[in-house]
C-alpha positions as CSV (number, residue, x, y, z in Angstrom):
1,X,49.1,14.4,16.4
2,X,46.7,11.9,14.7
3,X,43.2,11.3,15.8
4,X,42.0,7.7,16.2
5,X,38.5,6.8,15.1
6,X,37.1,4.8,18.0
7,X,34.5,3.1,15.7
8,X,37.0,1.9,13.1
9,X,38.0,-1.8,13.1
10,X,41.8,-1.8,13.6
11,X,42.1,-5.1,11.8
12,X,40.8,-3.6,8.5
13,X,43.1,-1.4,6.5
14,X,42.3,2.2,5.7
15,X,41.0,3.0,2.3
16,X,44.3,4.4,1.3
17,X,46.1,1.3,2.5
18,X,44.2,-1.1,0.2
19,X,45.9,-2.8,-2.7
20,X,44.9,-2.3,-6.3
21,X,43.3,-5.8,-6.4
22,X,41.1,-5.0,-3.4
23,X,40.1,-1.7,-4.9
24,X,39.2,-3.3,-8.2
25,X,37.3,-6.0,-6.4
26,X,35.3,-3.4,-4.6
27,X,34.7,-1.5,-7.8
28,X,33.5,-4.7,-9.5
29,X,31.1,-5.4,-6.5
30,X,29.8,-1.8,-6.6
31,X,29.3,-2.0,-10.3
32,X,27.5,-5.3,-10.0
33,X,25.2,-3.8,-7.4
34,X,24.5,-0.8,-9.6
35,X,23.6,-3.0,-12.6
36,X,21.3,-5.1,-10.4
37,X,19.6,-1.9,-9.2
38,X,19.2,-0.7,-12.7
39,X,17.7,-4.0,-13.9
40,X,15.2,-3.8,-11.0
41,X,14.2,-0.3,-12.0
42,X,13.8,-1.4,-15.6
43,X,11.6,-4.3,-14.6
44,X,9.4,-1.9,-12.6
45,X,9.0,0.6,-15.5
46,X,8.3,-2.2,-18.0
47,X,5.6,-3.6,-15.6
48,X,3.9,-0.2,-15.5
49,X,3.9,0.0,-19.3
50,X,2.5,-3.6,-19.6
51,X,-0.3,-2.5,-17.3
52,X,-1.1,0.4,-19.5
53,X,-1.1,-1.8,-22.6
54,X,-3.4,-4.2,-20.8
55,X,-5.7,-1.3,-20.0
56,X,-5.8,-0.3,-23.7
57,X,-6.4,-3.9,-24.8
58,X,-9.2,-4.2,-22.2
59,X,-10.9,-1.1,-23.6
60,X,-10.7,-2.5,-27.1
61,X,-12.1,-5.8,-26.0
62,X,-14.9,-4.1,-24.0
63,X,-15.7,-1.9,-26.9
64,X,-16.0,-4.9,-29.2
65,X,-18.2,-6.8,-26.8
66,X,-20.4,-3.8,-26.2
67,X,-20.7,-3.2,-29.9
68,X,-21.6,-6.8,-30.6
69,X,-24.2,-7.1,-27.8
70,X,-25.7,-3.7,-28.6
71,X,-25.9,-4.6,-32.3
72,X,-27.6,-7.9,-31.5
73,X,-30.1,-6.9,-28.9
74,X,-31.0,-3.2,-29.2
75,X,-30.7,-3.0,-33.0
76,X,-33.6,-5.4,-33.5
77,X,-35.8,-3.6,-31.1
78,X,-35.0,-0.2,-32.6
79,X,-35.2,-1.4,-36.2
80,X,-38.6,-3.0,-35.7
81,X,-39.8,0.2,-33.9
82,X,-38.7,2.3,-36.8
83,X,-40.2,-0.2,-39.2
84,X,-43.6,1.1,-38.0
85,X,-43.0,4.5,-39.7
86,X,-40.7,3.6,-42.7
87,X,-39.8,0.6,-44.8
88,X,-38.2,-2.2,-42.7
89,X,-34.9,-2.2,-44.8
90,X,-34.3,1.5,-44.1
91,X,-35.1,1.1,-40.4
92,X,-32.5,-1.6,-40.0
93,X,-29.9,0.4,-42.0
94,X,-30.3,3.4,-39.8
95,X,-29.9,1.4,-36.6
96,X,-26.9,-0.5,-37.9
97,X,-25.2,2.8,-38.9
98,X,-25.6,4.2,-35.4
99,X,-24.0,1.2,-33.8
100,X,-21.2,1.3,-36.3
101,X,-20.4,4.9,-35.2
102,X,-20.4,3.8,-31.5
103,X,-18.0,0.9,-32.3
104,X,-15.7,3.2,-34.2
105,X,-15.5,5.7,-31.3
106,X,-14.6,2.8,-28.9
107,X,-12.0,1.5,-31.4
108,X,-10.3,4.9,-31.7
109,X,-10.3,5.4,-28.0
110,X,-8.6,2.0,-27.4
111,X,-6.1,2.6,-30.2
112,X,-5.2,6.0,-28.7
113,X,-4.6,4.3,-25.3
114,X,-2.3,1.7,-26.9
115,X,-0.3,4.3,-28.8
116,X,0.4,6.1,-25.5
117,X,2.3,3.0,-24.3
118,X,6.1,3.6,-24.2
119,X,8.1,0.4,-24.1
120,X,11.4,2.1,-23.4
121,X,12.0,2.5,-19.6
122,X,12.9,6.2,-19.7
123,X,13.9,6.6,-16.1
124,X,16.2,3.6,-16.3
125,X,17.7,4.9,-19.5
126,X,18.4,8.3,-17.9
127,X,20.0,6.9,-14.8
128,X,22.2,4.5,-16.8
129,X,23.4,7.5,-18.8
130,X,24.2,9.3,-15.6
131,X,26.0,6.2,-14.3
132,X,28.1,5.9,-17.5
133,X,29.1,9.5,-17.3
134,X,30.0,9.1,-13.6
135,X,32.1,6.0,-14.4
136,X,33.9,7.9,-17.2
137,X,34.7,10.8,-14.8
138,X,36.1,8.3,-12.2
139,X,38.5,6.7,-14.8
140,X,39.9,10.1,-15.8
């Protein structure tokens, strides 16, 4: 005795009754959906990495702007203050060296942030490898 699925559309053939052409068409459609999903995932991962790169570039830019303004404004005040106790040339040299160290630290921090950017969407790469392995198993 066979059971009848009350929810099944009787006009549609069962999976086992479909022709090879219909099955290949469905496989093509499913593969297309899979590729589309993977592309969307890759876009999302790349967007995250671009955001990180932007952050690193912003830190570098901010560091450069801070170094410039600090050198211009505070250096003169500090150098003229030191010039009261030592020769003016040495006072300006000391102040300039301090701000050069600050700029170097900011530069190194920004460069480290940029090096941490990974342009390869790792999650997408892993899921694509899983999908390829799955497809190979299906064709065996």
